[in-house]
N, C-alpha and C positions, 0 to 999 in steps of 0.2 A: 807169242801172238801168232795166230795163223795167217797165212798169206791169202788175203782176199782182195781181189782187184775190184776197183770201183771205176767205172767209166762214165764220164759226163760228155754230153754233146752240147755245144753252144746253141743258144736260142737266138742269138744276134751278135752284132759287132758294134762297139761304141766308136764314135768319131768325135775327136776333140782337137783343139789347137796344139796339144802336147805331142810333138813328133819325136821327142827325145826324153829319156828318163831324167836327164839333168835339168835342173831349174824348174821342176814341176812343183805345184803346191803339194804338201804332204798329207793334207786332209781336206775334205770339202769346205770347211770353214775358211781355209786359205785360198779357195778358188771362187770367192764371191764374184758373182756376175759372169763367170766363165760358162759359155754355152757349149753344148754338145748335143749329139744326136745318137740315139740307139736305133739302128736299123735291124728290125726283127726279121727272122726268117719268116716268109709269108705263111708257112704252115702253122705258125703259132698266133696269127693275127686274131683269131676268135677268142683267144685267152686274154686279149686286151680289153674286152668288153667290161665296162664299168670302172676301169682303172682311172679314167679321166676325172672321176669324182674325188680323187685324192690329190693333195697338193705336193706331197713328198713320197718318194719310194726308196726302198733299199735296192741297190744293184749288187748282186753277188757275181763275181767275175773271176776269171783265171789270170793270174800274173804270168802271161805267156812268155815273157822274156827271162823269167827266173830259171836258173840252171842248177843251183846248189843252195845250201844254207849252212849256217853255223848256229849252234844252240846258245851261244853268247854273242851279242851284238852291241855296238854302240849306236843307239838310236839318234835320229835327227835332232831331237830336242834335248840331248844330254851329251856329256863328255865321258861319262862313266859306262863301262860295259854292263849290260843287263841280260837277264835270261830272255831268250827269244820270245817266250810266251807271255812275258810281262811287257811286250812292245807290240807295235803294229808294223814292224819291219816287213817288207814284202817278200824277202827270201825266207821261205818256210818249207817244212816237209811236204805240206800240201799247199801250194801257192794260190790260195784263194783270197780275194779281196772283197771288202764290204764298204759301200759308201751310201750315205743318205743324200739324195739329190732332189732338187725341186723339179716337179713335172709341170712343164709349161703347157704342152698340148700333145695330142696324138693325131696324126694324119695317116690313115690306113695302117701301115706297119712301121711307121716312123714315130719315135717318141722324141720330142724336143725338150731338152733338159737345161737346167741352170745349176750353177755351183758344182761343176763337174771337175774332179781331180784325177781323172783316169787317162792313161796313155792311149793315144790314137791307135785304133786297130785291135783293142782288147776284146777278147771273146767274153760275152755275158752268158752266165749259166742260169740265172734266175732273177726274177723281179718279185718283190713283195711290197705291199703298201705299208707306209709308216703310219702307225696308229698310236698317238700319245697315250691313250688309256691302257694300251698293251705294253708300250715300250719305255715310257718315262718312269724312271726310278727315283725314289727319295733317299736321303741319307747315303749318298754314294761316296765311296773312297776312291781316289785316283792314284794311290801309291806315289811313286817317284815323280809323277806328272803334276803333283799338287800345286806347284807355283808356275806352271808353264802355259796357262790359259791364253794369254795374249800373244805369246811367241808363235803358236801354231798358225796364226793368221798371216804371218809374214815369212815364216821359215820355208825355204825351198829345198828340194832334193839336191843331192850331189852324187858323186860317183860311188859312194860306199856300198850301194846295193845293186850295182850294175853287174 
């Protein structure tokens, strides 16, 4: 593989009640009713036009506290080691996170959000609207997570990915 650098600049910073990686929800479904704010860099404010018509958005962000990774990890919802790419573990070769959150309102360059599972101070790289007709899939397989649906709502992070 050739060495090609990719450089991203944050478009904003997320602010949440989660000041520490420990005891955070591990997915947005476990962060029910948790509020957060995305403070956008003012130079991107014009890009927010029409976003308020969407109830949910994808936030794509940088896991800025990640310093290394392993290709085999024991995920939060399992006791068995799994291949990194079969998990949503935050320690990755390219530490990029993805969350679907509810958009409550937009005030100038501030997005008020609900169901936020992101560490306070996390740099946001992009926003995309969630569109069920584009994003909802039928006949989905979820591999080793098949019996873990209810667990994700109550499971909290620990020190394993610090």
